[in-house]
C-alpha positions as CSV (number, residue, x, y, z in Angstrom):
1,M,0.0,0.0,0.0
2,Y,1.2,3.5,-0.6
3,P,-0.3,6.9,0.0
4,V,-2.4,8.7,-2.7
5,E,0.0,11.6,-2.8
6,L,2.8,9.3,-4.1
7,D,0.7,8.8,-7.3
8,D,0.7,12.5,-8.0
9,K,4.4,12.9,-7.2
10,I,5.3,10.1,-9.6
11,R,3.3,11.6,-12.4
12,E,4.8,15.1,-11.8
13,L,8.4,13.9,-11.8
14,H,7.8,11.8,-14.9
15,A,6.3,14.8,-16.7
16,R,9.5,16.7,-15.8
17,G,11.5,14.0,-17.7
18,M,12.9,12.0,-14.8
19,S,13.6,8.3,-15.3
20,H,11.8,5.5,-13.5
21,R,14.9,4.7,-11.6
22,G,15.4,8.4,-10.6
23,I,11.8,8.7,-9.5
24,A,12.1,5.5,-7.4
25,R,15.3,6.8,-5.8
26,V,13.9,10.2,-4.9
27,L,10.6,9.0,-3.6
28,R,12.0,5.8,-2.0
29,C,9.7,3.4,-3.7
30,G,10.3,0.5,-6.1
31,R,10.8,1.0,-9.8
32,S,8.0,-1.5,-10.3
33,T,5.7,0.8,-8.4
34,V,6.7,3.7,-10.6
35,G,6.1,1.7,-13.7
36,L,2.7,0.4,-12.5
37,V,1.5,3.9,-11.5
38,L,2.5,5.3,-14.9
39,A,0.8,2.5,-16.7
40,G,-2.3,3.0,-14.7
41,R,-2.3,-0.4,-13.2
42,K,-1.4,0.4,-9.6
43,I,-4.4,0.6,-7.1
44,V,-4.4,3.8,-5.2
45,H,-5.2,3.5,-1.5
46,G,-6.6,6.5,0.2
47,E,-10.0,7.7,1.4
48,S,-11.7,4.6,-0.1
49,G,-8.8,2.3,0.5
50,L,-8.3,-1.0,2.2
51,H,-8.3,0.5,5.7
52,L,-12.1,0.8,5.4
53,I,-12.6,-3.0,5.2
54,K,-13.8,-4.3,8.5
55,A,-11.7,-6.9,10.2
56,P,-13.2,-10.3,10.2
57,N,-14.9,-11.5,13.4
58,T,-12.8,-14.5,14.3
59,M,-15.0,-15.3,17.3
60,S,-17.8,-16.4,15.1
61,T,-18.1,-19.6,13.0
62,P,-16.9,-19.5,9.4
63,V,-19.7,-19.4,6.8
64,R,-19.9,-19.8,3.0
65,C,-19.6,-16.4,1.3
66,Q,-22.6,-15.6,-1.0
67,G,-20.3,-13.8,-3.4
68,C,-17.3,-16.1,-3.9
69,G,-18.4,-19.3,-2.2
70,G,-15.3,-19.4,0.1
71,L,-15.4,-20.5,3.7
72,V,-14.8,-17.2,5.5
73,F,-15.4,-15.2,8.6
74,E,-17.8,-12.4,7.7
75,P,-17.4,-9.9,6.1
76,C,-15.6,-11.6,3.2
77,V,-12.4,-9.6,2.6
78,V,-11.8,-11.2,-0.7
79,C,-15.1,-9.9,-2.1
80,A,-14.5,-6.5,-0.6
81,V,-11.1,-6.2,-2.3
82,R,-12.5,-7.5,-5.6
83,A,-15.2,-4.8,-5.5
84,M,-12.7,-2.1,-4.8
85,R,-10.5,-3.3,-7.7
86,N,-13.5,-3.2,-10.1
87,Q,-14.1,0.4,-9.1
88,C,-10.5,1.4,-9.7
89,V,-10.2,-0.2,-13.1
């Protein structure tokens, strides 16, 4: 996960002509992160990010998820992440 501001900084530095390696060095992130952000394939986590998914209640009994069919503690984190990915794409 990375902050939303990193996305803007990566795009700004790239627009100035800086290389992927240079951007990664300045912002202390991976070159792959820089490449994915510039290609539009990196999920941005911020106000609607993963931190809003409720932690599963491990004191309850696992049940079958209506969405994916997996045996999970509700709420199903897999279905929540898939829903967020579909909104970002």
